[in-house]
PLY file of the C-alpha trace (Angstrom):
ply
format ascii 1.0
element vertex 77
property float x
property float y
property float z
element edge 76
property int vertex1
property int vertex2
end_header
-0.07 -0.03 -0.12
1.53 3.40 -0.98
0.68 6.54 1.01
1.20 9.48 -0.67
1.97 12.65 1.02
-1.56 13.98 0.76
-3.05 10.89 2.10
-0.59 11.15 5.20
-1.65 14.85 5.79
-5.22 13.75 5.81
-4.77 10.89 8.03
-2.83 12.82 10.51
-5.18 15.97 10.18
-7.99 13.96 11.63
-5.85 12.60 14.70
-3.70 15.47 15.68
-4.83 18.68 14.06
-3.92 20.37 10.87
-1.04 22.39 11.77
0.69 19.53 13.58
-0.03 17.15 10.69
1.41 19.81 8.16
4.58 20.07 10.43
5.15 16.34 10.57
4.53 15.88 6.84
7.15 18.41 6.20
9.71 17.15 8.67
9.27 13.75 7.04
9.75 14.99 3.70
13.01 16.88 4.66
14.53 13.62 6.47
13.76 11.62 3.40
15.21 14.25 1.10
18.33 14.64 3.24
18.79 10.95 3.52
18.49 10.46 -0.14
21.01 13.22 -0.76
23.29 11.76 1.73
23.01 8.52 -0.08
23.57 9.92 -3.53
27.05 10.82 -2.86
28.18 6.99 -2.39
26.93 6.15 -5.84
28.86 6.79 -9.17
27.09 8.65 -11.81
27.58 8.35 -15.40
29.61 11.36 -15.67
32.14 9.77 -12.91
32.33 6.69 -14.89
33.39 8.53 -18.12
35.76 10.44 -16.63
37.52 7.57 -15.05
37.50 5.57 -18.31
38.85 8.76 -19.90
41.79 8.52 -17.56
42.24 4.93 -18.18
42.26 5.42 -21.91
45.09 8.36 -21.33
47.23 5.70 -19.22
47.18 3.20 -22.02
47.98 5.53 -24.54
51.07 6.58 -22.68
52.01 3.11 -21.77
51.54 1.96 -25.57
53.65 4.82 -26.68
56.36 3.88 -24.14
56.31 0.46 -25.37
56.61 1.37 -28.77
59.73 3.66 -27.92
61.41 0.83 -26.04
60.89 -1.77 -28.50
62.35 0.51 -30.97
65.11 1.17 -28.93
65.68 -2.63 -28.22
65.89 -3.45 -31.93
67.89 -0.65 -32.84
70.38 -1.80 -30.16
0 1
1 2
2 3
3 4
4 5
5 6
6 7
7 8
8 9
9 10
10 11
11 12
12 13
13 14
14 15
15 16
16 17
17 18
18 19
19 20
20 21
21 22
22 23
23 24
24 25
25 26
26 27
27 28
28 29
29 30
30 31
31 32
32 33
33 34
34 35
35 36
36 37
37 38
38 39
39 40
40 41
41 42
42 43
43 44
44 45
45 46
46 47
47 48
48 49
49 50
50 51
51 52
52 53
53 54
54 55
55 56
56 57
57 58
58 59
59 60
60 61
61 62
62 63
63 64
64 65
65 66
66 67
67 68
68 69
69 70
70 71
71 72
72 73
73 74
74 75
75 76
């Protein structure tokens, strides 16, 4: 059963009054939002992954050029 914000407000309004119900619903929404924002920092976004892949590609290109350089020096020597 899914309870929306409006449903929660209407249920609480009958039991504890309109002002208190509004304050409680706003508090719950704020806590859920803060918790979600706090947990979102633990996840990698597509942009984060693209940045890491780009860094790895740069490292691989550098290693490849170093390998070619050393192979050339080896065969010359």
